N, CA and C atoms as a LAMMPS dump frame, in Angstrom:
ITEM: TIMESTEP
0
ITEM: NUMBER OF ATOMS
486
ITEM: BOX BOUNDS ff ff ff
-5.0000000000000000e+02 5.0000000000000000e+02
-5.0000000000000000e+02 5.0000000000000000e+02
-5.0000000000000000e+02 5.0000000000000000e+02
ITEM: ATOMS id mol type element x y z
1 1 1 N -321.419 417.518 -449.243
2 1 2 C -321.295 416.777 -448.007
3 1 3 C -320.256 415.673 -448.202
4 2 1 N -319.344 415.56 -447.259
5 2 2 C -318.333 414.51 -447.292
6 2 3 C -318.826 413.329 -446.499
7 3 1 N -318.622 412.144 -447.019
8 3 2 C -318.97 410.925 -446.296
9 3 3 C -317.749 410.044 -446.252
10 4 1 N -317.58 409.411 -445.134
11 4 2 C -316.473 408.506 -444.954
12 4 3 C -317.048 407.175 -444.534
13 5 1 N -316.763 406.151 -445.265
14 5 2 C -317.26 404.825 -444.949
15 5 3 C -316.092 403.977 -444.478
16 6 1 N -316.231 403.393 -443.318
17 6 2 C -315.206 402.516 -442.773
18 6 3 C -315.736 401.1 -442.889
19 7 1 N -315.041 400.282 -443.643
20 7 2 C -315.527 398.939 -443.877
21 7 3 C -315.276 398.042 -442.683
22 8 1 N -316.101 397.031 -442.556
23 8 2 C -315.965 396.079 -441.447
24 8 3 C -314.619 395.381 -441.504
25 9 1 N -314.098 395.143 -442.703
26 9 2 C -312.803 394.462 -442.825
27 9 3 C -311.688 395.299 -442.204
28 10 1 N -311.712 396.612 -442.414
29 10 2 C -310.696 397.479 -441.836
30 10 3 C -310.846 397.515 -440.323
31 11 1 N -312.074 397.606 -439.847
32 11 2 C -312.316 397.618 -438.407
33 11 3 C -311.776 396.34 -437.778
34 12 1 N -312.063 395.217 -438.379
35 12 2 C -311.609 393.939 -437.822
36 12 3 C -310.091 393.834 -437.87
37 13 1 N -309.492 394.343 -438.928
38 13 2 C -308.038 394.232 -439.07
39 13 3 C -307.294 395.076 -438.045
40 14 1 N -307.815 396.255 -437.734
41 14 2 C -307.138 397.141 -436.803
42 14 3 C -307.509 396.804 -435.371
43 15 1 N -308.78 396.603 -435.13
44 15 2 C -309.243 396.273 -433.782
45 15 3 C -309.268 397.488 -432.879
46 16 1 N -310.103 397.423 -431.877
47 16 2 C -310.248 398.527 -430.947
48 16 3 C -309.14 398.554 -429.903
49 17 1 N -308.455 397.454 -429.653
50 17 2 C -307.456 397.39 -428.594
51 17 3 C -306.369 398.438 -428.715
52 18 1 N -305.979 398.778 -429.933
53 18 2 C -304.951 399.801 -430.13
54 18 3 C -305.378 401.111 -429.486
55 19 1 N -306.624 401.502 -429.703
56 19 2 C -307.083 402.777 -429.171
57 19 3 C -307.219 402.723 -427.663
58 20 1 N -307.659 401.605 -427.121
59 20 2 C -307.731 401.465 -425.666
60 20 3 C -306.36 401.678 -425.05
61 21 1 N -305.335 401.155 -425.661
62 21 2 C -304.005 401.249 -425.069
63 21 3 C -303.402 402.647 -425.196
64 22 1 N -303.97 403.486 -426.022
65 22 2 C -303.419 404.823 -426.239
66 22 3 C -304.334 405.925 -425.711
67 23 1 N -305.34 405.588 -424.938
68 23 2 C -306.241 406.602 -424.393
69 23 3 C -305.538 407.381 -423.3
70 24 1 N -306.024 408.577 -423.032
71 24 2 C -305.552 409.297 -421.86
72 24 3 C -306.72 410.071 -421.285
73 25 1 N -306.641 410.385 -420.028
74 25 2 C -307.712 411.12 -419.391
75 25 3 C -307.128 412.074 -418.364
76 26 1 N -307.92 413.006 -417.932
77 26 2 C -307.488 413.983 -416.938
78 26 3 C -307.757 413.408 -415.551
79 27 1 N -306.751 412.831 -414.97
80 27 2 C -306.907 412.241 -413.656
81 27 3 C -305.544 411.879 -413.111
82 28 1 N -305.485 411.726 -411.81
83 28 2 C -304.242 411.254 -411.217
84 28 3 C -304.301 409.761 -410.938
85 29 1 N -305.433 409.121 -411.213
86 29 2 C -305.586 407.699 -410.956
87 29 3 C -305.767 406.938 -412.267
88 30 1 N -304.702 406.364 -412.807
89 30 2 C -304.853 405.63 -414.06
90 30 3 C -305.626 404.335 -413.856
91 31 1 N -306.331 403.909 -414.893
92 31 2 C -307.033 402.634 -414.902
93 31 3 C -306.418 401.786 -416.002
94 32 1 N -306.874 400.544 -416.138
95 32 2 C -306.347 399.665 -417.175
96 32 3 C -306.422 400.34 -418.543
97 33 1 N -305.355 400.212 -419.314
98 33 2 C -305.292 400.713 -420.692
99 33 3 C -305.491 402.22 -420.812
100 34 1 N -305.189 402.98 -419.773
101 34 2 C -305.352 404.424 -419.796
102 34 3 C -304.041 405.062 -419.367
103 35 1 N -303.636 406.086 -420.109
104 35 2 C -302.46 406.86 -419.736
105 35 3 C -302.97 408.151 -419.125
106 36 1 N -302.638 408.417 -417.876
107 36 2 C -303.134 409.602 -417.184
108 36 3 C -302.172 410.774 -417.378
109 37 1 N -302.725 411.942 -417.676
110 37 2 C -301.959 413.173 -417.804
111 37 3 C -302.627 414.242 -416.956
112 38 1 N -301.834 415.091 -416.361
113 38 2 C -302.346 416.234 -415.635
114 38 3 C -302.884 417.25 -416.633
115 39 1 N -303.883 418.011 -416.221
116 39 2 C -304.404 419.069 -417.092
117 39 3 C -303.376 420.173 -417.304
118 40 1 N -302.32 420.163 -416.511
119 40 2 C -301.265 421.175 -416.665
120 40 3 C -300.073 420.653 -417.462
121 41 1 N -300.154 419.451 -418
122 41 2 C -299.053 418.889 -418.786
123 41 3 C -298.941 419.674 -420.093
124 42 1 N -297.909 420.502 -420.178
125 42 2 C -297.759 421.388 -421.332
126 42 3 C -297.54 420.635 -422.635
127 43 1 N -296.795 419.547 -422.595
128 43 2 C -296.533 418.783 -423.82
129 43 3 C -297.828 418.193 -424.382
130 44 1 N -298.676 417.61 -423.521
131 44 2 C -299.933 417.036 -424.007
132 44 3 C -300.892 418.132 -424.451
133 45 1 N -300.917 419.25 -423.75
134 45 2 C -301.765 420.365 -424.178
135 45 3 C -301.322 420.867 -425.557
136 46 1 N -300.007 420.923 -425.77
137 46 2 C -299.483 421.317 -427.078
138 46 3 C -299.842 420.317 -428.165
139 47 1 N -299.813 419.032 -427.825
140 47 2 C -300.172 417.991 -428.791
141 47 3 C -301.642 418.117 -429.183
142 48 1 N -302.5 418.39 -428.219
143 48 2 C -303.929 418.573 -428.523
144 48 3 C -304.138 419.814 -429.388
145 49 1 N -303.415 420.885 -429.081
146 49 2 C -303.537 422.109 -429.878
147 49 3 C -303.089 421.858 -431.316
148 50 1 N -302.003 421.11 -431.493
149 50 2 C -301.528 420.803 -432.845
150 50 3 C -302.53 419.913 -433.576
151 51 1 N -303.077 418.934 -432.868
152 51 2 C -304.091 418.075 -433.48
153 51 3 C -305.27 418.882 -433.992
154 52 1 N -305.747 419.81 -433.171
155 52 2 C -306.891 420.623 -433.582
156 52 3 C -306.526 421.564 -434.726
157 53 1 N -305.358 422.182 -434.635
158 53 2 C -304.973 423.162 -435.662
159 53 3 C -304.674 422.524 -437.013
160 54 1 N -304.413 421.223 -437.043
161 54 2 C -304.107 420.548 -438.308
162 54 3 C -305.319 419.804 -438.886
163 55 1 N -306.514 420.097 -438.381
164 55 2 C -307.71 419.465 -438.951
165 55 3 C -307.858 419.707 -440.453
166 56 1 N -307.416 420.858 -441.004
167 56 2 C -307.48 421.005 -442.465
168 56 3 C -306.689 419.903 -443.193
169 57 1 N -305.568 419.481 -442.646
170 57 2 C -304.793 418.377 -443.243
171 57 3 C -305.606 417.089 -443.209
172 58 1 N -306.312 416.836 -442.109
173 58 2 C -307.167 415.656 -441.995
174 58 3 C -308.22 415.674 -443.097
175 59 1 N -308.829 416.831 -443.317
176 59 2 C -309.832 416.936 -444.378
177 59 3 C -309.217 416.684 -445.755
178 60 1 N -308.006 417.166 -445.979
179 60 2 C -307.314 416.888 -447.253
180 60 3 C -307.141 415.385 -447.457
181 61 1 N -306.688 414.71 -446.402
182 61 2 C -306.468 413.268 -446.497
183 61 3 C -307.786 412.51 -446.667
184 62 1 N -308.846 412.971 -445.998
185 62 2 C -310.162 412.339 -446.188
186 62 3 C -310.625 412.526 -447.625
187 63 1 N -310.497 413.751 -448.135
188 63 2 C -310.929 414.028 -449.513
189 63 3 C -310.145 413.19 -450.522
190 64 1 N -308.871 412.908 -450.21
191 64 2 C -308.031 412.09 -451.089
192 64 3 C -308.284 410.591 -450.893
193 65 1 N -309.173 410.257 -449.96
194 65 2 C -309.512 408.857 -449.644
195 65 3 C -308.269 408.05 -449.26
196 66 1 N -307.44 408.662 -448.437
197 66 2 C -306.243 407.994 -447.936
198 66 3 C -306.667 406.701 -447.252
199 67 1 N -306.054 405.571 -447.605
200 67 2 C -306.464 404.296 -446.996
201 67 3 C -306.172 404.261 -445.499
202 68 1 N -307.08 403.675 -444.738
203 68 2 C -306.872 403.495 -443.309
204 68 3 C -308.132 403.677 -442.503
205 69 1 N -307.969 403.584 -441.21
206 69 2 C -309.047 403.793 -440.255
207 69 3 C -308.97 405.229 -439.766
208 70 1 N -310.073 405.949 -439.85
209 70 2 C -310.128 407.362 -439.508
210 70 3 C -310.703 407.514 -438.098
211 71 1 N -309.998 408.274 -437.264
212 71 2 C -310.465 408.505 -435.901
213 71 3 C -310.25 409.957 -435.51
214 72 1 N -311.037 410.413 -434.545
215 72 2 C -310.819 411.708 -433.917
216 72 3 C -310.883 411.517 -432.407
217 73 1 N -310.193 412.391 -431.682
218 73 2 C -310.203 412.36 -430.218
219 73 3 C -310.92 413.606 -429.718
220 74 1 N -311.74 413.411 -428.701
221 74 2 C -312.52 414.508 -428.149
222 74 3 C -312.702 414.298 -426.652
223 75 1 N -313.037 415.356 -425.906
224 75 2 C -313.275 415.201 -424.474
225 75 3 C -314.684 414.642 -424.232
226 76 1 N -314.765 413.66 -423.367
227 76 2 C -316.046 413.046 -423
228 76 3 C -316.176 413.165 -421.486
229 77 1 N -317.225 413.834 -421.035
230 77 2 C -317.423 414.035 -419.602
231 77 3 C -318.629 413.239 -419.137
232 78 1 N -318.417 412.505 -418.058
233 78 2 C -319.515 411.833 -417.364
234 78 3 C -319.117 411.693 -415.903
235 79 1 N -320.095 411.736 -415.031
236 79 2 C -319.86 411.669 -413.584
237 79 3 C -318.888 412.75 -413.112
238 80 1 N -318.908 413.904 -413.776
239 80 2 C -318.067 415.017 -413.364
240 80 3 C -316.594 414.885 -413.722
241 81 1 N -316.225 413.858 -414.471
242 81 2 C -314.821 413.654 -414.859
243 81 3 C -314.72 413.635 -416.385
244 82 1 N -313.613 414.176 -416.892
245 82 2 C -313.399 414.25 -418.339
246 82 3 C -312.264 413.332 -418.737
247 83 1 N -312.515 412.554 -419.781
248 83 2 C -311.459 411.76 -420.405
249 83 3 C -311.411 412.157 -421.87
250 84 1 N -310.32 411.831 -422.516
251 84 2 C -310.121 412.199 -423.917
252 84 3 C -310.062 410.892 -424.674
253 85 1 N -311.039 410.704 -425.555
254 85 2 C -311.334 409.385 -426.083
255 85 3 C -311.405 409.423 -427.605
256 86 1 N -311.023 408.307 -428.226
257 86 2 C -311.036 408.182 -429.684
258 86 3 C -312.396 407.697 -430.163
259 87 1 N -312.794 408.201 -431.324
260 87 2 C -314.016 407.784 -431.999
261 87 3 C -313.652 407.412 -433.428
262 88 1 N -314.064 406.224 -433.858
263 88 2 C -313.811 405.772 -435.225
264 88 3 C -314.912 406.322 -436.123
265 89 1 N -314.51 407.013 -437.181
266 89 2 C -315.467 407.748 -438.005
267 89 3 C -316.211 406.872 -438.994
268 90 1 N -317.472 407.29 -439.209
269 90 2 C -318.271 406.708 -440.284
270 90 3 C -318.768 407.797 -441.233
271 91 1 N -318.748 409.075 -440.789
272 91 2 C -319.219 410.154 -441.656
273 91 3 C -318.764 411.508 -441.122
274 92 1 N -318.775 412.491 -442.015
275 92 2 C -318.57 413.888 -441.647
276 92 3 C -319.601 414.693 -442.416
277 93 1 N -320.341 415.555 -441.7
278 93 2 C -321.367 416.343 -442.361
279 93 3 C -321.623 417.615 -441.559
280 94 1 N -321.716 418.729 -442.262
281 94 2 C -322.082 420.004 -441.64
282 94 3 C -321.268 420.326 -440.388
283 95 1 N -319.953 420.109 -440.451
284 95 2 C -319.077 420.459 -439.338
285 95 3 C -319.11 419.491 -438.169
286 96 1 N -319.666 418.296 -438.381
287 96 2 C -319.76 417.298 -437.312
288 96 3 C -319.228 415.952 -437.787
289 97 1 N -318.456 415.323 -436.915
290 97 2 C -317.982 413.967 -437.157
291 97 3 C -318.952 413 -436.5
292 98 1 N -319.258 411.927 -437.207
293 98 2 C -320.131 410.875 -436.689
294 98 3 C -319.315 409.596 -436.66
295 99 1 N -319.398 408.879 -435.551
296 99 2 C -318.631 407.651 -435.467
297 99 3 C -319.001 406.813 -434.267
298 100 1 N -318.163 405.821 -434.009
299 100 2 C -318.367 404.87 -432.923
300 100 3 C -317.233 405.01 -431.921
301 101 1 N -317.565 405.032 -430.629
302 101 2 C -316.521 405.115 -429.616
303 101 3 C -315.567 403.948 -429.79
304 102 1 N -314.294 404.258 -429.911
305 102 2 C -313.276 403.234 -430.163
306 102 3 C -312.564 402.817 -428.885
307 103 1 N -312.975 403.356 -427.756
308 103 2 C -312.406 403.029 -426.455
309 103 3 C -313.529 402.715 -425.489
310 104 1 N -313.178 402.045 -424.421
311 104 2 C -314.116 401.83 -423.324
312 104 3 C -313.964 403.004 -422.367
313 105 1 N -315.006 403.832 -422.207
314 105 2 C -314.897 404.956 -421.277
315 105 3 C -314.632 404.46 -419.852
316 106 1 N -313.838 405.236 -419.109
317 106 2 C -313.443 404.81 -417.765
318 106 3 C -314.137 405.583 -416.648
319 107 1 N -314.859 406.639 -416.996
320 107 2 C -315.438 407.48 -415.954
321 107 3 C -316.903 407.198 -415.646
322 108 1 N -317.42 406.116 -416.117
323 108 2 C -318.82 405.799 -415.852
324 108 3 C -319.348 404.8 -416.85
325 109 1 N -320.647 404.568 -416.798
326 109 2 C -321.245 403.577 -417.69
327 109 3 C -322.354 404.157 -418.565
328 110 1 N -322.403 405.475 -418.682
329 110 2 C -323.385 406.106 -419.56
330 110 3 C -323.098 405.778 -421.026
331 111 1 N -321.816 405.649 -421.354
332 111 2 C -321.399 405.337 -422.72
333 111 3 C -320.594 404.048 -422.708
334 112 1 N -320.589 403.358 -423.859
335 112 2 C -319.762 402.155 -423.972
336 112 3 C -319.083 402.129 -425.325
337 113 1 N -318.015 401.342 -425.418
338 113 2 C -317.302 401.197 -426.674
339 113 3 C -318.299 400.76 -427.75
340 114 1 N -318.209 401.4 -428.909
341 114 2 C -319.11 401.082 -430.016
342 114 3 C -320.337 401.973 -430.084
343 115 1 N -320.593 402.788 -429.05
344 115 2 C -321.735 403.7 -429.1
345 115 3 C -321.541 404.715 -430.218
346 116 1 N -322.626 405.01 -430.91
347 116 2 C -322.61 406.018 -431.974
348 116 3 C -322.625 407.4 -431.326
349 117 1 N -321.709 408.26 -431.785
350 117 2 C -321.578 409.607 -431.235
351 117 3 C -321.49 410.607 -432.377
352 118 1 N -321.852 411.845 -432.088
353 118 2 C -321.656 412.962 -433
354 118 3 C -320.856 414.015 -432.253
355 119 1 N -319.769 414.477 -432.875
356 119 2 C -318.875 415.434 -432.235
357 119 3 C -318.638 416.608 -433.184
358 120 1 N -318.855 417.811 -432.675
359 120 2 C -318.6 419.015 -433.473
360 120 3 C -317.104 419.124 -433.749
361 121 1 N -316.75 419.551 -434.941
362 121 2 C -315.347 419.714 -435.299
363 121 3 C -314.627 420.627 -434.307
364 122 1 N -315.316 421.615 -433.775
365 122 2 C -314.711 422.537 -432.811
366 122 3 C -314.261 421.823 -431.537
367 123 1 N -314.837 420.657 -431.237
368 123 2 C -314.497 419.914 -430.024
369 123 3 C -313.407 418.862 -430.237
370 124 1 N -312.961 418.692 -431.471
371 124 2 C -311.953 417.676 -431.765
372 124 3 C -310.579 418.166 -431.311
373 125 1 N -309.882 417.299 -430.559
374 125 2 C -308.552 417.622 -430.046
375 125 3 C -307.431 417.003 -430.87
376 126 1 N -307.735 415.927 -431.58
377 126 2 C -306.714 415.234 -432.357
378 126 3 C -307.419 414.398 -433.406
379 127 1 N -306.664 413.971 -434.385
380 127 2 C -307.174 413.121 -435.455
381 127 3 C -306.083 412.141 -435.83
382 128 1 N -306.504 411.062 -436.475
383 128 2 C -305.516 410.064 -436.875
384 128 3 C -306.104 409.213 -438.005
385 129 1 N -305.238 408.878 -438.937
386 129 2 C -305.554 407.869 -439.945
387 129 3 C -304.501 406.793 -439.77
388 130 1 N -304.958 405.565 -439.524
389 130 2 C -304.02 404.467 -439.288
390 130 3 C -304.244 403.374 -440.323
391 131 1 N -303.166 403.034 -441.01
392 131 2 C -303.18 401.957 -441.985
393 131 3 C -302.023 401.035 -441.613
394 132 1 N -302.327 399.99 -440.853
395 132 2 C -301.275 399.121 -440.33
396 132 3 C -300.436 399.923 -439.36
397 133 1 N -299.125 399.916 -439.561
398 133 2 C -298.232 400.669 -438.694
399 133 3 C -298.021 402.103 -439.118
400 134 1 N -298.604 402.507 -440.255
401 134 2 C -298.464 403.876 -440.741
402 134 3 C -299.568 404.754 -440.156
403 135 1 N -299.187 405.913 -439.619
404 135 2 C -300.147 406.809 -438.98
405 135 3 C -299.932 408.235 -439.476
406 136 1 N -301.028 408.863 -439.905
407 136 2 C -301.055 410.297 -440.174
408 136 3 C -301.683 410.956 -438.95
409 137 1 N -301.221 412.141 -438.591
410 137 2 C -301.783 412.84 -437.438
411 137 3 C -301.37 412.157 -436.15
412 138 1 N -302.321 411.991 -435.237
413 138 2 C -302.048 411.298 -433.983
414 138 3 C -301.072 412.029 -433.088
415 139 1 N -301.258 413.334 -432.926
416 139 2 C -300.293 414.135 -432.172
417 139 3 C -300.294 413.8 -430.684
418 140 1 N -301.452 413.458 -430.12
419 140 2 C -301.467 413.04 -428.715
420 140 3 C -300.865 411.647 -428.567
421 141 1 N -301.035 410.814 -429.578
422 141 2 C -300.398 409.495 -429.587
423 141 3 C -298.878 409.657 -429.631
424 142 1 N -298.397 410.561 -430.462
425 142 2 C -296.957 410.819 -430.544
426 142 3 C -296.409 411.218 -429.176
427 143 1 N -297.157 412.081 -428.477
428 143 2 C -296.702 412.529 -427.164
429 143 3 C -296.728 411.384 -426.157
430 144 1 N -297.786 410.575 -426.182
431 144 2 C -297.869 409.433 -425.258
432 144 3 C -296.716 408.466 -425.507
433 145 1 N -296.393 408.221 -426.77
434 145 2 C -295.272 407.334 -427.092
435 145 3 C -293.941 407.943 -426.657
436 146 1 N -293.793 409.245 -426.811
437 146 2 C -292.559 409.918 -426.398
438 146 3 C -292.364 409.85 -424.89
439 147 1 N -293.464 409.783 -424.155
440 147 2 C -293.399 409.716 -422.699
441 147 3 C -293.165 408.302 -422.173
442 148 1 N -293.274 407.303 -423.032
443 148 2 C -293.055 405.908 -422.629
444 148 3 C -291.577 405.557 -422.713
445 149 1 N -291.172 404.527 -421.977
446 149 2 C -289.824 403.992 -422.217
447 149 3 C -289.716 403.562 -423.684
448 150 1 N -288.551 403.793 -424.301
449 150 2 C -288.376 403.512 -425.74
450 150 3 C -288.727 402.083 -426.116
451 151 1 N -288.387 401.13 -425.268
452 151 2 C -288.677 399.727 -425.565
453 151 3 C -290.181 399.476 -425.634
454 152 1 N -290.929 400.094 -424.73
455 152 2 C -292.385 399.93 -424.719
456 152 3 C -292.995 400.587 -425.955
457 153 1 N -292.578 401.794 -426.279
458 153 2 C -293.108 402.506 -427.438
459 153 3 C -292.802 401.757 -428.73
460 154 1 N -291.626 401.141 -428.812
461 154 2 C -291.227 400.415 -430.023
462 154 3 C -292.141 399.232 -430.303
463 155 1 N -292.767 398.685 -429.286
464 155 2 C -293.652 397.516 -429.464
465 155 3 C -294.859 397.838 -430.342
466 156 1 N -295.233 399.117 -430.419
467 156 2 C -296.393 399.495 -431.235
468 156 3 C -296.052 399.529 -432.718
469 157 1 N -294.788 399.649 -433.071
470 157 2 C -294.356 399.602 -434.461
471 157 3 C -295.016 400.662 -435.342
472 158 1 N -295.098 401.872 -434.857
473 158 2 C -295.785 402.931 -435.585
474 158 3 C -294.782 403.803 -436.338
475 159 1 N -295.119 404.108 -437.582
476 159 2 C -294.342 405.038 -438.396
477 159 3 C -295.246 406.228 -438.714
478 160 1 N -294.871 407.397 -438.25
479 160 2 C -295.681 408.594 -438.508
480 160 3 C -295.348 409.119 -439.901
481 161 1 N -296.385 409.37 -440.693
482 161 2 C -296.225 409.714 -442.104
483 161 3 C -296.071 411.206 -442.356
484 162 1 N -296.467 412.056 -441.474
485 162 2 C -296.294 413.504 -441.683
486 162 3 C -296.145 414.199 -440.36
């Protein structure tokens, strides 16, 4: 069994705000800190497919104890609407990621940022390890940044490592 422990110091250093600013959901009505994409957006669908298909790389990096904050993105449905939200990991066991919601859900109040969740690996759309400005994975983040004006994207100061 693999276990991943995220220390409070790392959580405090990174903060949840980064993930709020990079969330996206399936809707035509964006809300604060949410990037809206159509379900037919081929580039974002491709980014999610790449994120899922590269989960073996995520496991390699976890096994190597790569420094950083570990997150996965998955679809969360409430009130009949689906958003794609990041979860900060605390463990992986038997094909399931366990963690805390790293974003404030926008489609209702059934869940809140910090809620403990369990997500099957089959439902994961993307993964990311972030250590300061260095990021492994984050394929949907890469697409969101590519869709932003260059000046806005540059403010995040992210360097993708692979």
